[in-house]
N, C-alpha and C positions, 0 to 999 in steps of 0.2 A: 522215155525220159533219158536225157543226156545229163549227167551230173559229174562235176569235178569234186573230188574229195581230197583236200590237202593233207599233207603230213601223215600219210598212212605209215610210212617209215620215218624214223628220226634221221637226222644227219649222220649220226654214228652208225646206225643200221645200214644206211646207204653206202657208207664207206666200207663197211664189212662186206656187203654184197659185191661191191666193185673189186675188192681185193680178192675174194674167192673166185669171181668170174674172170679175173685176169689169168687164172690158171685153167680155164675151161677148155674142154675139147669140143669145139663146135662142129656140127655136122650139117649137111644140106637140109634146109627146111622142108624139102619135098617129102621127107620121111613121114610126115604127119598130115599130108595134104590129099584131099580128094581129087578126082579126075579133073573137075572143072577148075578148081582153084590152082591146080598145078600149072595151068597155062599162064597164070598171072603172077606167080610167086617166085621171088628170088631173094632169099635171105638165109641166115644160119640159125640153128637152134641147138640147145642142149638136148641130147636124146632123152626121151622120157624115162628110160631105165638107168640113166647116168646117176650114180650116187650123189653127185653134186646137185643135180636137179631136185632130188628128193630132199636133201639137206636144206637147200634154200627155199624150196616150196613149203616145207614145214614152217619155216620162219615167216613166210608170207601169210600162211593161214593163222599163225599166232598173232600177227599184227592185225589181221582182219577181225579176230575174235574180240579185240579190245576197241574196235572202231564201231561205235553205235550208229554212225551215219550210214556206213556200208550196209549194216544189217537192216536198218530201217528202209533203205532204198531198194535193196535187192531181195529182201525177205528170203534168204537162201534156204532151200531144203537140202540140197547137195551142192558141193563145190568140186569141180573137176580139179585134180592136182595141178597147181600152178606150173606153167612152163616158162621157158626163157628163150628170147631170140635176140639176134644181133644183125643189124643192117650196116654194112660197110659201104664205102664209096661205090656208087653206081647201082646199088641194090634197092629193090622196091617190091611192093606187093600191090598189084592192080585191083580194081574194083571187084568185090566178091561179097557173098553172104556166107556167114559161118554155117557149118554143117548143123542140121537140126538135132542130131543125136551124136554124142561122143561116148566111147566105151572106156571106162577106167580099168586098165589092165594092171594097175599097181597092187591090187588086192589079191589075196589068195582065192582060188576057185574061179568061177565064171566071172568074166568082166561085167562090171555094173554099168548099165545104160543110164546116161544122164542127158536129159533134154536141155538144150542150150537156150535159156530164156534171156539171160543177161550176160553180156560180154564185158570184160574188164581188162584194162591195160594199166600196169603200174610202171611208171617211168623210173629208170635207174641212171639216166644221164641228164644233166642240166641242158637247157636249150642252147647255151653258147658253146657247147662241146661239139656240136655238129650242125651242118646246114642241111636243109631239106628234112626228110623223115617225119613230116607231119602226118598225123592220123586224121583223115578226112572222112567224116561221117555224114551221110545224107539223112536228114530228118524233116519233120513237118515244116521247119522254118528255113530250109535250104541247106547248103553244105556248111558243116561246122568243122573248122580246122583246129586241131588240138595238138599242142606241143607244151608239155607241162614240166615244171621243175622236178628234179629227182626226188622221189619219195611221194609224189602226188599220184593219184589214181583217177581215171575216168571210167565210168560205167555207162553203158548204153544198150538198147535192145539188140539182141542177137539177130533179129530180123532185118536190121539196118544194112543197107549197101554201104560199104566202106573200103578204104584203101590206105596204104602208106606211100607217100610220095618218095621219089628217089632221093637217097642221101648223096650229097655232092661234096661233103667234107666231113672227116671224122667218122664216128661210129655211133649208132643209136642202139642202146641196150635196154631191154624192158622185160618185165614178166607179164604174162597174159594168161587168162583162164576164163572159164565159163561157170555160171551158176544156174542150177535148176531152181526156180523160185517156187514158193508156196502158191504164187499167183501166176498163171500163164499169161494173163492179159496185162500189157504195159500200162494202159490207162488206169486200171485198177490199182496197180502198184504206185502210180503217181498220186492217185487220190489218197491212198493210205499214207504215203510218205508226207504229203502236205498236211494231212490231218495230224500225223504224229508230230511234225514240226510245230503246229499250232498248240498242241497239248503241252509240249516242252516249254514253249515260250510263255504260255499262261501259267504253268507251274512255277517258273522263275519269277514272274512279275506279280502274280496273285496266288500264292500257293494254297490258300484256303478257299479259293473260289468254288462255290457249290457246283458250277457247270463242269468242273474237271471230272467228277465222277460220271456224269452223263456222257461227256465227250469220249472218255476212255471206254465206256460201255459201247458207244456207237462204233468206235474203232474195232473193238474185238468182235462185235457182232457182224460187221462187214467182213472182217478177216475170216470168221467162221463160215459165212455165207459164200465167199468167193474162193476160198482155198480149195485146192484139189488133192488134199491129203486124205 
């Protein structure tokens, strides 16, 4: 499932992110790349241990907590600490598939393994600020080209082949992260997301409809059956 979620960050929050990131110390994006992806990757990142990455990543997580659409679509069990990247003129990231397992080393003790089921990109620049830099995702319906307003997020299965096209003007800045979902299977996540949307719609239109209790029960029984917790 490929889903755009608008206004994950408010305009004021976007401006705050941009102001803080204007002071960022960017490092070569290869510091967090596996052997195969390193052949295709050319961008800049905030180092995962950079205090600014932790500060802004916490704000991203707080924004996600208040976004019911994200939770309905991703059904996150764990979220890898949000990271930040920058593509300047000439930089790109060729076709690749995200690593299946990431290790969260921001916690004390042993790193926590997180299975990457859902990938997310939160755009921090508006489309007219740069040329190129489109996120191209291969899915069932062909190549999907994504370039969203600042503050909007796109999520998609981490199993997808995807790339970022070369930036030819300006700079493309974004946050990106992965979620380990309660459901490993993307088709099951889609089914529950669509069922949840139907329940929400019916709740607004006919709040006392007797089918609501039954549909909600179906939702939770499917989640109970499919979840890998």
